[in-house]
SETI-590959 format. One record per atom (N, C-alpha, C, CB): residue in one letter; x negated, y, z negated. Coordinates in steps of 0.001 Angstrom, whole numbers, padded with zeros to 6 digits, always signed. Atoms other than C-alpha are relative to their C-alpha. Glycine has a CB too. Layout:
N
aXYZ...
REM end
This chain:
55
m-000921+000881-000376m+022625+011822-029008m-000229-000320+001444m+001318+000497-000279l+000260+000411-001360l+022697+009865-025624l+000964+000797+000867l+000170-001557+000193n-000885-000892-001067n+024063+011568-022621n+000632-001172+000797n-000983+001158+001108p-000469+001255-000700p+026350+008946-021023p+000200+000341+001614p+001477-000539-000714d-000094-000548-001572d+026593+011276-017653d-001398-000333+000740d+000268+001813+000064t+001353+000301-000507t+022885+010500-017100t-000193-001539+000190t-001084+000567-000994p+000117+001235-000132p+022367+007379-015500p-001142-000972-000342p+000230-000066+001016a+001149+000680+000392a+019903+004690-016905a-001056-000197+000996a+000358-001187-000475k+001045+000548-001171k+016538+004202-015197k-000829-000919-000525k-000940+001070+000655c+000933+001094+000427c+014674+001185-015306c-000613-000751+001425c+000898-001143-001031c+000705+000703-001074c+012059-000158-012660c-000051-001309+000010c-001188+000338+000088s-000116+001370+000006s+012677-003464-011571s-001549-000847+000370s+001202-000302+001090y+001245+000153-000251y+008998-003504-010419y-000914-000158-001031y-000329+000880+000667c+000913-000023+001163c+007027-002562-013342c+000697-000149-001426c-000775+001327+000040g-000755+000099+001046g+009609-002396-016064g-000012+001361-000702g-000434-001108-000812g+000416-001274+000680g+008970+001497-016612g+001379+000448-000227g-000993+001084+000870r-001196-000664+000245r+012006+003384-018079r+000087+001258+000315r+000330-000072-001152d-000016-001522-000357d+010997+006812-016606d+000335+000209+001369d-001343+000694-000243h-000079-000105-001580h+011490+005972-012866h+000839-001114+000272h-001451-000098+000852d-000824+001019-000712d+013627+003790-010487d-001151-000750+000749d+001224+000663+001044f+000669+000826-000720f+012231+001288-008229f-000647+000777+001262f+000904-001111+000342e+000431-000797-001190e+012157+003549-005269e-001458+000969-000174e+001296+000982+000337e+001064-000744+000483e+009863+005924-007250e-001286-000540-000756e+000572+000821-000758c+000918+000767+000880c+007700+003465-008803c-001542+000322+000513c+000377-001674+000084p+001404-000075-000214p+003932+004632-008900p-000784-001130+000461p-000535+000375-001087k+001098+001252-000217k+002381+001175-009140k+000413-000788+001247k-000036-001136-001357r-000505+000933-001273r+004546-000483-006264r-000530+000987+001069r+001887-000354+000142k+000486-000779-001254k+003437+002491-004054k-001335-000148+000111k+000287+001467+000005a+001560+000502-000053a-000195+001984-005243a-000206-001493+000863a-000568-000254-001732d+000256+001346-000400d+000037-001967-004628d+000370-000146+001428d+000741-000984-000858a-000314-000057-001463a+001557-001225-001126a-000988+000423+000816a+001046+000796+000279e+001484-000284-000798e-001379+000653-000125e-000960-000596+000111e-000620+000834-000283k+001199+000751+000061k-003735-001545-001324k+000053-001439+000707k-000349-000141-001446e-000205+001325-001001e-002000-004537+000720e-000295+000669+001316e+001682-000786+000005k+000153-000831-001715k-002035-002145+003780k-001407-000278+000336k+000232+001999+000085v+001591-000047-000056v-005827-001811+003502v-000393-001376+000140v-000740+000655-001329e+000643+001318-000076e-006506-005541+002957e+000700-000520+001171e+000130-000937-001322r-000757+000687-001234r-004048-006603+005871r-000582+000612+001272r+001694+000259-000023e+000422-000405-001007e-005907-004459+008392e-001192-000655+000414e-000077+001183-000095p+001132+000643-000458p-008369-006130+010591p-001237+000585-000107p+000141-000280+001169a+001330-000434-000160a-012001-005595+010211a-000548+000100+001304a-000780-000766-000676v+000602-000297-001051v-013797-004018+013008v-001166-000812+000209v-000244+001247-000002i+001226+001049-000354i-016544-006559+014391i-000699+000693+000835i+000335-001424+000672r+000876-000688-001179r-019342-004809+016132r-000942-001161+000543r-001003+001388-000593l+000859+000922-000669l-021139-006945+018543l-001301+000719+000379l+000700-000596+001233p+001295-000764-000131p-024967-006335+019008p+000064+000413+001537p-001423-000955-000416y-000040-000441-001262y-025549-004230+022070y-000839-000733+001033y-000330+001288-000040s+000478+000858-001008s-026448-006269+025267s-000273+000900+001270s+001040-001167+000274r+000409-000746-001336r-028449-004438+028213r+000621-000952+001098r-001785+000194+000209h-000348+000805-001335h-027548-007463+030475h+001601+000035+000082h-000604-001705-000044a-001394-000069-000109a-023672-007121+029909a+000447+001154+000821a+000589+000053-001301s-000550-001300-000839s-023495-003551+031409s-001227+000470+001102s+000369+001436-001199s+000725-000185-000931s-026396-003738+033881s+000542-000116+001452s-000925-000740-000246n-000558+000070-001370n-025719-003234+037693n-001204-000543+000798n+000568+001473+000571q+001222+000387-000773q-028927-005213+038975q+000518-000998+001112q-001173-000705-000990
REM end
């Protein structure tokens, strides 16, 4: 029989019924992926001898 004292769980992000929104593994994985995609790429310029010489 159902236990009325236990609150119902339903994730509004993925629809899973075994966890809440805050504990959603899919949401956390998606957030990590977005964070990596938002980070700017490091652009390395070719080394120039003329820029740093003191002639």
